[in-house]
N, C-alpha and C positions, 0 to 999 in steps of 0.2 A: 318077469321082466326080460326082455330079450336083450341081447347085446346092442341091438340096432337102436332100440328105444333108449338104452342107457347113452348111447352115444349121442343121440339127438337131444336128449335132455341135458347133457353137458355143453352141447354146441348152443343151445338157447341160454344157458346160465353164461357163458362167456361173452355172448352178444349183447346181454344186459349190461354186464359190468363194462362192456367198451362203449356203449352209448354215453355214459357219463364222463368218458375221457376221450371224445371225438375230436378235440382240437382246443384252441385257446378261446376264452370268452372276449366278448366286446371291450370289457373293462381292461382285461391284461393287455389287449392290442394297443388300447389308447394310452395308459401308462407306459408302456414300452416305447411307443412312439414320442411320448413328450420327453422322455429321458434322453432317447436318441437325438432329438432335437435341441436339447440343453447341451449334450456333449458338442454336437456340431458347432453350435453358437460359441462355446468356450474355445474351441479350436480355432475358429475364425478370428476371435478376438486375440489370442495369442500369436496367430501369423500375422495380424496386423501390426501388433506392437513390435514383433521381431524385425518386421520392415522397416519400422521407423529407427530402430536402433541400428540396423544395418546400414541405412542411409546416413544417419549421423557418423558412423564408424568410417564409412567411405569417403566422406566429404573430409574427416580429419586425416585420413590416410593420404588422400590426394593433395592436402595442403600441409607438406612438413615444414613449411617456411616458418609457421608459428613457434613450433617446438626449437626449431634452429635458431631464431632470432632470440628466444627466451634462454636458451643455452650458452649461446655467444654473448649475450648482455650479462648475464650471470658470471661467466668466466673473466669477462673484461673489468667487472666490479671488483671480483674477488683479488685479481692480479694488479689493482690500481691503489694508488693512495687515496685516502678517502676526500671527495670533494668538498670544498666548503660552501657554506650557505646558511640560510635561516631554516631551522628544522621545522619551524611552523608553517612555511610557505612551500607550496608545491610549484616550481617554477617550469615553464615552457621553453624556456631556451635550452639550446644543445648541452648535452652532458658530456663534458670534456674529462677523459681520464688519461692520466699519465701511467702506463704499464711498462713493463720491461722491453717490450716491442716498440714503444714510443708512445706517440701521441694518438688516441682513439676516441672519436667523436661520435655519439650518438645523436640523431636528430630527426624532426619531422620535415620533410621537404615541403616546399609550397604546393605541390601536386598532391599531397597526402600520402607519402610514403615514409616508412621508417628506414632511415639510412645509417649506415655505419661506415665511417670514413677512417682508414688505418693505412698508414705507409703510403700515402698518396694515392690510393685507390678507394673507390666509392663502390657500395653495393647497397640495394634496395633489399629488404627482407620481407616487409609487409606493405601491403597496398590498402588504399581506403582507410588509413589511419586517421580518426576523428580527433584523437587527443594525445598527447605525449607530455606527461609533466614527470619530475623528480625532485626528491628532497633529501637531503642529508639528515640522518638521525643520530641520536646520540651513541657513543661506543663505535664510531666508524661505520655504521651500516647506512645503506643507501635504499631509498623505496623508488620505484619506478613504476608508474602507470601508463599503460598503453590501452586506449579504446579504439577498436578497429571494426569495420562493417564486414561481415562474412554473408556470402550466399551460394546456393549451389545452382549449378547449371541443369539440375534433374528437376522434375515436376514433383510437387509433393500433394497430398491430398488430405484435406481438412475433413472432420467428420461429417458425413452426409453430404458432400458436394464433389463437384468433378475435379480432376487434377488441375492445378494451377502452377504458374511459375513460382519459384521461391522468391520472395521479396527480401529475404536475409534478415540478419538481426546484428545488433552490436554486441561485440564481446569484448571483454577486459583480460588484459594479459599483466597480472601484477607480479613484480619482482621484489623481493626484500632479501637483501644480500650483505654481508658484513665485509668490507674491504680489508684485505690483509696487508696492504702496503705495496706491493709490487716493487720492492726494491728501492723505493722512495722513502719508506719508514721502516721501523722494525717490523719484520715479519713474525708469524707466529710460529 
């Protein structure tokens, strides 16, 4: 056998081996396409959820008054003599606290605002307050419940529908603090 015939025989053998590895089979392409589609759907779902979380965080960041009102209310109760009253009854009248700074009054105004009056000045901290009630508890603690309505100026999207304006929802601000006396009684 000549060198030329040996070379052409080797070429035929490699061509036969290559024919079996000519590309992907139809089943391999279908499986890889389905797996890629599942990965894209999962990524879309994660993106949708992160958008909802971002919207919630933005709304909270744009409305710091809820946090400020809660913190001021806590500080006023901590620095005041415990108010009297029936611990079984949550009352809706103004919460008057005697602190070192003088008389501080928390109340719901007729137009639905949470108002703090101290030293002759009045400031509204929350709007759309639906309910404001408080009650003294045993041990000098005070419980305050505030229900207010929040909504976002942004559009929100319900699953499977077009974006709509945000109708809002009622949220609760619950404060439970032990009054320390504020100079009116023995402090801790």
